[in-house]
C-alpha positions as CSV (number, residue, x, y, z in Angstrom):
1,X,0.2,3.7,17.9
2,X,-0.6,0.4,19.5
3,X,2.7,-0.7,21.9
4,X,4.4,-2.5,19.6
5,X,7.9,-4.5,18.8
6,X,9.9,-4.0,15.7
7,X,12.7,-5.8,13.7
8,X,14.7,-4.6,10.7
9,X,15.0,-6.4,7.9
10,X,16.4,-5.9,4.6
11,X,15.5,-7.0,1.1
12,X,17.8,-7.3,-1.6
13,X,16.9,-5.9,-5.3
14,X,18.3,-4.6,-8.5
15,X,18.1,-1.2,-7.3
16,X,19.8,-2.1,-4.1
17,X,18.7,-2.4,-0.3
18,X,15.6,-2.4,0.6
19,X,14.7,-2.0,4.1
20,X,11.4,-2.8,6.3
21,X,10.4,-2.8,9.6
22,X,8.6,-6.3,10.8
23,X,6.4,-4.7,13.2
24,X,4.3,-7.0,16.1
25,X,2.1,-6.4,19.1
26,X,1.8,-8.9,21.9
27,X,-1.6,-9.9,20.2
28,X,-0.3,-10.3,16.9
29,X,-0.9,-13.9,15.2
30,X,1.9,-15.2,12.5
31,X,-0.6,-13.5,9.8
32,X,1.2,-10.8,7.8
33,X,-0.1,-7.4,6.1
34,X,2.2,-6.2,4.0
35,X,2.5,-2.5,3.4
36,X,4.3,-0.2,1.0
37,X,4.7,3.4,0.5
38,X,4.2,5.6,-2.4
39,X,6.8,7.4,-4.0
40,X,6.8,10.7,-1.7
41,X,4.6,9.2,1.7
42,X,6.6,7.1,3.8
43,X,4.8,4.7,5.9
44,X,5.2,7.5,8.9
45,X,2.6,9.7,7.2
46,X,-0.8,10.2,8.6
47,X,-2.9,7.8,5.9
48,X,0.2,5.0,6.2
49,X,0.9,5.5,9.5
50,X,-2.9,4.9,11.1
51,X,-3.3,2.3,8.5
52,X,-0.3,0.3,9.9
53,X,-2.0,0.6,13.9
54,X,-5.1,-0.5,12.7
55,X,-3.8,-3.7,11.2
56,X,-1.6,-4.4,14.3
57,X,-4.6,-3.9,16.7
58,X,-6.5,-6.4,14.2
59,X,-3.7,-9.0,15.0
60,X,-1.5,-8.6,12.1
61,X,2.1,-8.3,12.1
62,X,3.3,-5.3,9.6
63,X,5.8,-5.7,7.1
64,X,6.1,-1.9,6.1
65,X,8.1,-1.5,3.5
66,X,10.8,1.7,3.9
67,X,12.0,2.2,0.3
68,X,10.5,5.9,-1.0
69,X,11.4,6.3,-4.7
70,X,11.0,10.1,-4.4
71,X,14.4,9.7,-2.4
72,X,16.4,7.4,-5.1
73,X,18.2,9.6,-7.6
74,X,18.5,7.2,-10.1
75,X,14.6,6.9,-9.8
76,X,14.3,10.2,-10.2
77,X,16.7,10.6,-12.8
78,X,14.6,8.5,-15.5
79,X,13.0,11.0,-18.5
80,X,10.5,8.3,-19.4
81,X,7.4,7.2,-17.3
82,X,8.4,3.4,-18.6
83,X,12.0,3.9,-17.4
84,X,10.9,4.9,-13.8
85,X,7.9,2.0,-13.7
86,X,10.1,-0.6,-15.2
87,X,12.8,0.2,-12.5
88,X,9.9,-0.4,-10.0
89,X,8.6,-3.2,-11.1
90,X,12.3,-5.0,-11.3
91,X,12.8,-4.1,-7.6
92,X,9.1,-5.4,-6.6
93,X,9.4,-8.7,-8.1
94,X,12.3,-9.4,-6.7
95,X,11.4,-7.8,-3.1
96,X,8.1,-10.2,-3.3
97,X,10.0,-13.2,-4.0
98,X,11.9,-12.4,-1.0
99,X,8.4,-11.7,1.0
100,X,6.9,-15.2,-0.5
101,X,10.0,-17.0,0.6
102,X,10.3,-15.7,4.1
103,X,6.9,-15.6,4.9
104,X,5.6,-18.3,2.8
105,X,1.7,-18.3,3.0
106,X,1.2,-15.9,5.6
107,X,0.8,-12.7,3.7
108,X,-2.9,-12.2,4.1
109,X,-3.4,-8.4,3.4
110,X,-1.5,-5.8,0.8
111,X,-2.1,-2.1,1.5
112,X,-0.4,0.4,-0.8
113,X,-0.3,4.1,-1.3
114,X,0.1,5.6,-4.9
115,X,3.5,4.0,-6.5
116,X,3.0,1.2,-3.7
117,X,0.0,-0.1,-5.1
118,X,1.6,-0.4,-8.6
119,X,4.2,-2.3,-6.5
120,X,1.3,-4.6,-5.2
121,X,-0.2,-4.4,-9.0
122,X,3.3,-6.2,-10.2
123,X,3.2,-8.9,-7.6
124,X,-0.3,-9.9,-8.6
125,X,-0.2,-9.6,-12.0
126,X,2.7,-12.6,-11.8
127,X,0.7,-14.3,-8.6
128,X,4.1,-14.1,-6.5
129,X,1.3,-13.6,-3.7
130,X,-1.9,-14.3,-2.9
131,X,-3.3,-12.3,-0.6
132,X,-7.1,-12.7,0.9
133,X,-7.5,-8.7,1.0
134,X,-5.6,-5.6,-1.1
135,X,-6.4,-1.9,0.1
136,X,-6.0,0.5,-2.9
137,X,-5.2,3.5,-1.6
138,X,-5.1,6.6,-4.1
139,X,-3.4,4.2,-6.6
140,X,-1.0,5.3,-9.4
141,X,-1.0,2.0,-11.8
142,X,0.2,3.7,-14.8
143,X,-0.9,0.5,-17.2
144,X,-1.7,-2.0,-14.9
145,X,-5.6,-0.9,-13.9
146,X,-6.6,-4.0,-15.0
147,X,-5.0,-6.2,-12.2
148,X,-7.2,-4.5,-9.8
149,X,-10.1,-6.4,-11.3
150,X,-8.4,-9.4,-12.6
151,X,-6.6,-10.5,-9.4
152,X,-9.4,-11.6,-8.4
153,X,-9.1,-10.8,-4.9
154,X,-11.4,-8.8,-2.6
155,X,-10.4,-5.1,-2.5
156,X,-10.9,-1.7,-1.2
157,X,-10.5,1.9,-3.1
158,X,-9.7,4.6,-1.6
159,X,-9.6,8.0,-3.7
160,X,-10.8,11.6,-3.7
161,X,-12.5,13.4,-6.6
162,X,-9.6,16.0,-6.9
163,X,-6.7,13.1,-7.2
164,X,-5.3,13.5,-10.9
165,X,-6.5,10.0,-11.7
166,X,-9.8,9.9,-10.2
167,X,-11.5,9.7,-14.0
168,X,-9.3,6.8,-14.6
169,X,-8.9,4.9,-11.6
170,X,-13.1,5.0,-11.2
171,X,-14.4,2.3,-13.5
172,X,-12.1,0.0,-12.3
173,X,-12.5,0.3,-8.6
174,X,-13.6,-2.6,-6.5
175,X,-17.6,-1.8,-5.0
176,X,-16.1,-1.5,-2.0
177,X,-14.8,1.5,-1.8
178,X,-14.7,5.3,-0.4
179,X,-14.5,8.0,-2.8
180,X,-14.4,11.5,-0.6
181,X,-15.5,14.8,-2.4
182,X,-12.8,17.5,-2.7
183,X,-10.1,15.3,-1.6
184,X,-6.8,15.6,-4.0
185,X,-4.1,12.5,-3.9
186,X,-2.9,13.5,-0.5
187,X,-6.6,13.0,0.3
188,X,-6.7,16.2,1.9
189,X,-9.5,18.7,0.9
190,X,-7.0,22.0,-0.4
191,X,-7.4,25.4,2.0
192,X,-9.4,23.3,4.5
193,X,-7.5,22.2,7.6
194,X,-10.7,20.5,9.2
195,X,-12.4,18.8,6.4
196,X,-8.6,17.1,5.7
197,X,-8.3,15.9,9.3
198,X,-12.0,14.6,9.1
199,X,-10.9,13.0,5.8
200,X,-8.2,11.3,7.4
201,X,-10.6,9.7,10.1
202,X,-13.3,9.0,7.5
203,X,-11.1,7.1,5.4
204,X,-8.9,5.1,8.0
205,X,-12.5,4.1,9.7
206,X,-13.9,2.9,6.6
207,X,-10.6,0.7,5.9
208,X,-10.6,-0.5,9.6
209,X,-14.2,-1.6,9.3
210,X,-13.5,-3.4,5.6
211,X,-10.3,-5.6,7.2
212,X,-10.9,-8.7,8.3
213,X,-9.4,-9.7,11.4
214,X,-6.1,-12.1,11.4
215,X,-8.2,-14.6,13.0
216,X,-11.1,-14.7,10.8
């Protein structure tokens, strides 16, 4: 990853503290990208790690959210999907209210993976944040799929044909997209390590080419 400095930030939410890292380089502008992890896929995992690196290289400061709901005992204990998603939504609305207050109109990019895309949809639906670009990486949007189109924000979609949500997601996907044949929800090709590594490169390259630089 690009040499960077990192500042720890703690947000408060109904479920408790949400930790985040604000990363920047010597070339960073004031413009901000917010990166949201999956339920079991933190920002240190390859697809998000290299996405963050691409954003830093484009001149953004990056706010990487560290809350992984798969580690939250209360979230894992819900008996219904409705309750689990409501728990995340309540957290998200408070989180983005604080982000918007702290960073004013500096949030230009939202990039989320899986459950993180649901958080983006919650914030966009309530118009708490108004980015210029959104990256929907292997989205899991429950009942908020229409937000991809209704938000009016330029979007980039990432999904594999073996993702369980592929059939649901595709009708809502933005025109700008990368669909990888044979890739699953992890954007890996089962049983083929070499191809999985190639897919990682293809996804990061396509994302990087689509994103505008911070100075654009």
